[in-house]
N, C-alpha and C positions, 0 to 999 in steps of 0.2 A: 426683318424679323423671321420671315418664313425660311430664308436661306440659312440663318443661324440654327433654327430648329432642325432642318434637314441635315445640316452638318453634324449636329450633336447626335442625331439618330444614327448616322452612318458610323460615327466614332464608337458609340456604345455597341453597335452591332459587331464592329470589327474586334472590339475587346472581348465580347462574350463568345462569339462564334470563332473558335480557333481550331485548326486542323491538328489533331494529336496523333493520327496514324493514317496509313494508306494500305489498300489491299494489293498485294503482289501476286497472290495465287489463291484460288478457291475451287474446291471440288465438292459438289453437292450443293446443299442449301445453307446459307448463312444470312442473318438478318441484323440490321442495326435499328435501334429504337432511340429516337431523340424527341423528347416531349411526348406529344400524342401521335407522332408520325412514325411509321415503320417502312423500311425499304430493304429490298433484296440486294445483297452485296455481290459485286462483280469485280473483275480485274480493274484496278485504278480507282475504285470507290474511295471516298474520303470519310474518315471517322472524325466526327466533331467532338469537341469538349463536352463532358457530361453525358455522353452517349453510352448505351449498353449494346453489347454484341453477343448474339446467341448463335451457336453452331449446332446444326441438327445432328442427331446420332448417325454415325457412319460417314459424316462429311468432314472435311478438313479446311482450314483457313490459315493463311500466312499473311502477317501484317508487318510493316516496317514503320518505326517511329521516326520523327524528325531528327532525333539524335543519332540515328543510324543503326540501332540494334533491331533484330528481327524476332518476332514472337510467332511461334507455331502453335496453333490452337487445335486441340483434339475435339472430336465429335462429342456432343453432350455437355459442352462447356458454356459458361456464361461469364462475361467480363464487363467491367465498367471502366471507362477511360476518363482520366483527368489529365490536366497539363502537368507533366513531370511524374506521373504515377499511373499504374495500371492495377486495378483491384480485381482479383480472381474470386468470383462468387461461388463457382462450382466447376469441377473438372480438372483437366491437366493442360499445362502449357510447357513448351520448350523454348527457352530464351537463349539467343546467341548474340554476343557482342564482340566484334573484332577490333574495336578501337580502345586504346589505353586512355584516351583523353575523355571518354564518355563515362559518366557515372549515372546509372539508371536505378529505378526503384519500382518494385512490385510488392503488392500486399494482399492480405486476406482480412477477414473480420477480426482475427486474433494474432496476426503476425505481420512483419515487414521485413523485406530483404533488399539490401543495397548491394549493387554489383558494379564491377568495371569490366575489364576484358575477360572473356571466358564464356562457358556454357553451363546451364543447369536446368533441371526439371523441377517444376513447382506444381503442387497439387493441393486441392482443398475439397473436403467432403462436407457439404452443408448440413447433412443429417447428424453426423457425429461431432462436427466442429474441429476436425483434426487437419492440421497443415503439415505437409511433408516436403522436404527439400533434399535433392540429390545433386551434388556439384560434380560436373564432369571435367571441366578445366577451369583454372583460375581460382579465385576465392570470393566467398559471399559472406557479408555481414548479416547475421540472422538474429532477430529479437522479437519479443512479444510486443504487440501494438500498444499495450498499456505500460510497458517498461522498456522504452526504446533505448535507454542508456545501458541496460544489462544485455548487451549484444555479445554473441560469440562468433568466432571466425570458423567457417566451414571450408576446409581446403578441398582440392580436387580428389575425387575418389571416396569422399565421405558423405555421410547422411545425417540428417537431424530432423526433429519433428517438434511440434507444439500441440499439446493436448491438455485440456483442463484437468484430466485425471492423472497427469504425470507432472510432478514437481510444481504443483500449483500454477500450471500454465507457462512456466519458464522453458526456454528451449533446451532440448537434450544436448548433451555434449557430443561433439563430432565423433561419429562411429564409422569405422571402415566397412565398406560394402563389398561383398563377394561377387564373383562373375555370374552366379545363378540369379541373384537378386537384380543385378544390372540388366541382364537379358530379359527378365520378366517385365521390368518397368519400361524397357525400350520397346517391347512388343506392343505397348499401348499406342505407340506412334508408328505402327506398321504401315499405315496408309501414306506416310510421307516418304517418298522414294529418296529424297535428298538426305534425310536423316538416317536412313538405313545404310547409306554409303559410308557414313562416318564409322570408322573402326577404332573403338577404344577398348577392345577386349583385353589388351595387354596390361592396362592399368588395373583391371579387376581380377586377373588370373591368379595373383598371389605368388608368382615366381620370385618377385623381388621382395626382400625383407624391408620392413619399415622401421627406421630408427625413431622411436617415440621420444620426442623432446618438446620443449615449450614452443608454441606456435610462433612467438615473436623471434626466436632464434632461427627457426627454419626460414622465415620470411626474409631475415636480414642477411644471412650468410649463404643460403642455398636457393634463393629465389622462390621460396614457398614450397619446395620439394624436399621431402624427408626420406627419399628412397636411396639406399646404399647398395650397390651391387657387390658381388663377391670379388670381381676383378679389381675393385678400387681398394681392397684391403692390402696393406703392405706387409711383406714377410718380415721386415726388420722392425724391431721395437722402436717406437718414436718417443719423443719427449712430451710429457704432459704439460699442456699450456692451459693456464687458468685465465679465463676471460671474465672480467667484471663488467657488468652492465648496470645502468642506472635502474633504480626501482621504479616500477610503473604499476598501473592498475590492471594490466593484462592478466587474464586467468589462464593457467595451463589447461591444455586440452583434456587432461585426466581429471580435472576438478569440475564437478557439475555446477550449473548456474545457481541452484538452490543453496549449495554449500557456500559458495562465494557470497551470495546475498545474505545468508545467516551470519557469516563471519563479519561482514561489513556492518550489520546492525549491532552486533556485540561490541565492536570497536567503538562505534558511536555512543553506545550506552556507557562504556567505561569513561569516555571523555566527560559526560554529563554527571557522573556519579560524584557526590560531595565527599570531600576529604574529612577524615575523622582525626583530629589532632588532640583531643582531650582538653583543650583550653576553653575557659569560660569567657564569654564576651560580656563587657560591661553594658548595662542597659541605662540609657539616659531618657528622661521624660521632659518634654518641653510643652509649655502652654497650659499646663494643668498643675494646680497646687494640691498635692496630696497631703493629708494630715499625717503628722509624725506619730508614729506608733511607739509608745513608751512601754517597755516591758518592766513590770514591777518585780523586783526580786523579793522572794519570800524571806522573811527574817529567819535567822538561824534559831533553831530550837535551843532553849536554855537547858542547861544541865539539870537533871532531876535531883531534888534535894531529898535525901533519904533520912527520915527520922523514925526509926523503928519503934521508939518508945512512945511517941505521940502521934496520933492520927487526927487529921483535921476533918471535922464534921460540919456539915451545914445543912440548912433546911432547903429542900428542893421544891421549886415551884412547879405546879402542874403545867402541862404543855398548853392547855387552853388559856392559861393566864399569862403565859410568857409573851413579852412584847416582841421577841424575835419571831415567834410563830405567827403572830398577827402581821408582822412586816412581810413575811414570806407569802402569806395569803394575799396581801395587797399586791405584791409584785406579780403573783400568778394571775391576778384578775386582768382581763382585757380592758381596753379603753371603753368598750361598750358597757361592760359590767360596772366600771367605776362611775360612768355618767348616769347609769340607771340608779345606782345607790344615792347619788347626789340629788337627782331630780325627785326620787321617791320620797325623800325627806321633806321636800317643799310641798308635796301634794297632801292636802288635808281632806279627810272624808266629810267632816262636819264644819259648820260655821263656828265663829267664836262664841256665839250665844249658846249653842248646843254643847260646846266643850265646857263652858263654865257651869252649865246645868249638871253635866256629868261629874264635874269636880265637887259640886255641892252634895250630890247624892252619895258620892264616895266618902264624904266626911261624916255622914251619919253612921251610927252604930247599927250594924246589921244583926242584931241579936233578938229581933222581934219574933214573937210566935203567933202563929195564926190561930185565932179563936173561932170556934164554931158556935 
């Protein structure tokens, strides 16, 4: 029994404690927090699952994931590591993936980015809640963490952001970045000598003209690149070839995510809208016997007989004597009033003896005079 308990403990420990990254380079001070324990990171240190990593201001840290991609962490950054995902809580990171078979994921509190081969810069400001993404090479799928299906494709040389004050938190459409902006954000990683050796200025110089088209067309026919040089243009007029592609849910780069989301909601509302045909449906009742309503037709008025020489006269009865008036009064009485009239007749103020005495007194002649 003890051996079984020990084996179960080892298995549970191996499942919970998994290595999600290793340190390949550190300059300055960097720390890892796991539970209530904290340790200083050095070359070869292991980063366990559910651990937080903090890099001191002015320091640098380079990590490699088991999948093979490298994360360069700038000073003043804070990250939390999970199996299959890295959450950036504050600061800047530079992600480099050289394998086409690896698909990685990084996220912030309001965004998620899925990437394969390529390089990109990812930042998050915990004060303003703004996430920024700059893709250097390759393509990155960028989406809001609450709407992961409404993702956009950010190609190389383009920039996007997610902010609650812009488009209700949906990612901004991919925007071309100039050389000045690229050098400014690259200066954040000035302490990484390896990153400074990477020369990507030609991509942001603007000498090459970008042929703006749908992102899916660029990916399929030009390998994700939409750059056309002047030497590639032919002097002879060519034939216009029309290529039909199947309809898909991909959004062109020129369309913002909010416009696409609004159009999708309107299309769904049209499908649920009832049709107006003008036809009346027959209503059937089951289980209840409703009384038949008979509508009495008013008799037609007889033609008036005109006799100018003779006029019919009759005696008119007063309204108080009319039986119709009494009937109307009885109908207007409530049930309480009717019962009161019936019961009041039964109530007698005097006994039979007193009533007979009253009748005898009434029979006498009341013409007596009082004598003094």
